[in-house]
N, C-alpha and C positions, 0 to 999 in steps of 0.2 A: 704643772698641776692643771687638771681639767675639772671644772665644776659643772654639774648638770642643773639646768634651770627647772625643768619639769619633764615628766611627772615625778612624783615623790619617790618612786622606786629607783634605786641606783643601778640595778642590774640591766645594763644595756647590751651586754655581751650575748644574750640569747638571740637578739636580732642580727648582730654582726659578729660572727665567730672571731675570737681573738682580738676584738676591738681594743679593749683596755684591761689592764690589770687592776686589781682592787686598789693598789697603791696610787693609781693615776685617776681613778674615778671617784669623786666625792660629791654628794648631794648638798644643795644649799637652798635656803628659803628665799629665793630671789623673786621679785615681782614679775608678773606677766608682761609681755611686750604689747605694744599697740597693735601689731599685726597678728593675725590669726595663724597659729601654727597648724600645718596640714596634719591630718590623722596619720599616725605612724612615725611622726617626727618629734624630736625633743630639741630643746635649746641648751647650749653648753657655752662655757667660757674656757679658753685655753691660754695659759701664760707661755708664750713662745718667743724666742728671739728678742726679748726685751719689750714685748707688746702683749696686751691682753686682747685676744680675738674672740668675738662673739660668733657663734655658728649654729646652724641647724644641722642635725644628723638624723637620717632615717633610711628605711629600706633594707635590702639585703642583696648580696651578690658583689660583683666586682666594683671597686670604688670609682666614683665620678665626683670631681670637684667643680663647682659652678662659681665663677668670679664675676661680680657685677662691675658696672662702670660708674663714671661720674654722674651726678645728679640723681643717682639711684642708690639702693643698698641691696642686701641679700633678698629683700622683699620682692624684687623683680622676678625672681625665679619661682615664686610660689605656685604658679599655674602648672609648671612642668615637674615639680618635685614628686608628687604622687605617682605620675606616670613612670618616671625614671626609677622610682623606688621599688617598682614591681620586679625589676631585674638587677638593680644596682644598689649598693650602699652610696647614698648621696650626701655629700658634705658641702654645705653652703655657708661660707664665712662672710662676715662684713670685713672688707679690707681694712688694713691699718688706717685709722683716721676717719672711718665711716661708720654710720649706724651706731650700734651699741659696742663696737670695738673702741679701745682706748685711742687717744689722739696725741701721741708724743710730738715733741718739737721737731724731730728729724727722722730720717730713715725712709723717705718716700721715693728714693730711686727704685726702679722696678726690679732690679736684681735683688735688692734687699727685701722688697715686699714679697718676692717669690720665695725667698728663704723663710719668711714668716709662714707661708703656706706649706712649704716642704717640711718645716719643723712640726707644723700641725698634723700633717698626714702621717709622718713617721711616729709622732707621739700616739697616734691612734692605732698604730700597728700595721700600717700599710706601706709596703715597699715599692708599689707600682700602682699608679692611678691614671685615669683619663682626665684631661683638663679642658674646661670650657671657659672662655673669657670673652666678655663684651666690653668694648671701649677701653677704659683704663685697665679693666680686667683682662682684656686681650693682651696688653703689654706685659702684665704680670704672668699670664699663662705662657706667653712666648718665653719670657725670662726663665720660667720654671723648666720648660721643656729643653731649652738650650743649655741650661746649667746642669740639669739632672735628666739627661736623655734616657738612661736606663731605668729611671723611676717613672717614666711617662709612657703609658700604654697608647693613648691616642690624644690628639690635640684638635680643638675647635677654636677658630679665631673669628670673632664676629664684629665687623664694621668698625675698624679703626686703622690708623697707620702705625708704623713702627719707626720711631725716631732712629736715625742712623742707617736705615735700610732703604735703598732705592732713592728716588727723588723726594726725600722726606722734607727737605727745606721748603719746597714749593707749597706743601701743605702747612707746615709750621708757620709760614709767613703770609698765608692767605689773609686778606683784609677781613673777611667775614669770620675768621677764627681768632679775633682779637683777644678772646679769653685766655689763650695760651700765654699771654704776656701780662695778664691782669692779676697782679699779686703784690703784696706789700701792705704797709700800714694804711695808706690812703684808700685803696680798694676795699680793705677790710672795714674801714669806717663807713664807706659809702654803702656797703651791702648790709651792715648791721641793722637788724630789724626789717630789712627789705629782702630777706633771703629768697622768698618766693618770686619776687619780681626778677631777680637775677636768674633763678633757675628756669623761669618761663622761657627765657631766651633759648635754652637748650631744648626743652620739650616742644616748643612751637617751631622754631626756625630750622631745626634739624629733622623735622618730620615731613613726610610727603604730603600729609594733610593734618594740620594742627588739631582738627576736630576728631581725628582718629588716632591720636598719639597717646601719651600717658594719661590714663583716666583721672578724673578729678579727685577721687578718694586717694589715689596713690600720690597725686601732687601734694595734697595736704600732708600725707604721711612723710614724704621725702623732705618737704620744706621744714617740717618740725624736726626731723632728724638732723638736717644740716644746720639748723639754728642752735643746736646744742653747743655749749662752750667748746671752742676749738674746732668746731666742725667746718666752718668756711675756711679757716686758716689751713687746716689739713688738706682740704680739697684744692686750694691754691697751690699747695706744695706738690701735688701730682704734676702740675704743669711746670712749676718752677724747675723741676728736676729733668725736664726733657733734654736739655743740652747734655747733662751727664748720662742720661739714658742713651742718647745718640752715640756717645763714645763707647758705652758698654755694648750696645747692640751691634755696632759696626764690627767689634771684635768677636762677639758671639756669632754673628752672621757669617763668619769665615768657615764655619762648619755646618754642613747640611743637617737638617733634622731627620733622624732615622725612622721616626714613627709615622703612621698614617695621619694626614692633616686634612681637615675640612675647613674651608673658608666660606663664610656667609656674610653678604653685604647687602645694603639696600639697593634701590633701583639705580642709584648713582653708579653702582658697580655692576649693574645689569645681571644680578643674580636672583634677588628676591623682588620680583616685580610688584610695583605698587607700594613699596615700603621705603621709608627713609631710614634714619639712624636707629629708631626704637623698634628693632626687629621683633622682639617678644610681644610688644604691644600692638604693633601695626600689622603684622602678618603672622599671627600665631598658628593659623591653619597650614601655613607652609613651613615655618621655622621649627615648630615642635616636632612634626614628623621627620624632618631632615635630621634634627639632633638625635632623636631616639633611634632612628634607623642606623645612623653612623655609629653611635655608641654601642648599640646592641650587636653590631658586627663583631665586636671584640668578644662578647659572650659566646656567640656562635662559633667563633674560631677556636675557642678553648674546649668546646664540647666534643 
């Protein structure tokens, strides 16, 4: 079941041919979110794989899915959504446990989170999509492409490692990445009411320049989102599942990905100069053109 948040008109199929049948699309009088929805986009909720996902949908053309990372939500993609919407149907969910999506007790291994997204895209009537993932979203995007290669047109991986692939343990055990092992009742108690203090570690320490990292308005937005009941626990679960993810990815990694892949990383990876981890915020003038060019190549190839 997919419910539409706004506008009041239920007929979204005019903008996305074959998007939903009348049986799947139903309007509801849900309150507006704190973030401003870009023109041409509407908000929806989808019940898939035992979880309720919140997502933005807009634009027209070949479908593209944008997956956010930790310490952010779907809100991070707002600047690029209208641009991609000129040539693509853009689907931007909050991952399981984040934003306005539900926060179940379990299911945070990345293979299962990828199934969340696959069930979402198939429920929307799409059998082949391009995937873009940043941080934790990168892991989910990879798990999607590796499990459903025929359903993946193109893949963009943005600034994160893959547990189980390459020398992943050196990253997993880095002293500065202590948050990978920071979960359980005591950590939850320590961060309760101090969510922003905890999240500042990511926004500041992983940026090339903290003064040009995630903007203040967005920091307030994300801190409020993660302070929702179950928000921090769900975020910790992303990291708690890395060992399971490593086993899954080691097996999935035995097969090569058949689709075109673009990898974008911060200056640590000598790809996007002057940027740290927060690529969309720190280097939008480089990252947005790179994304749109790569994703639009799929459009050109089909013409």
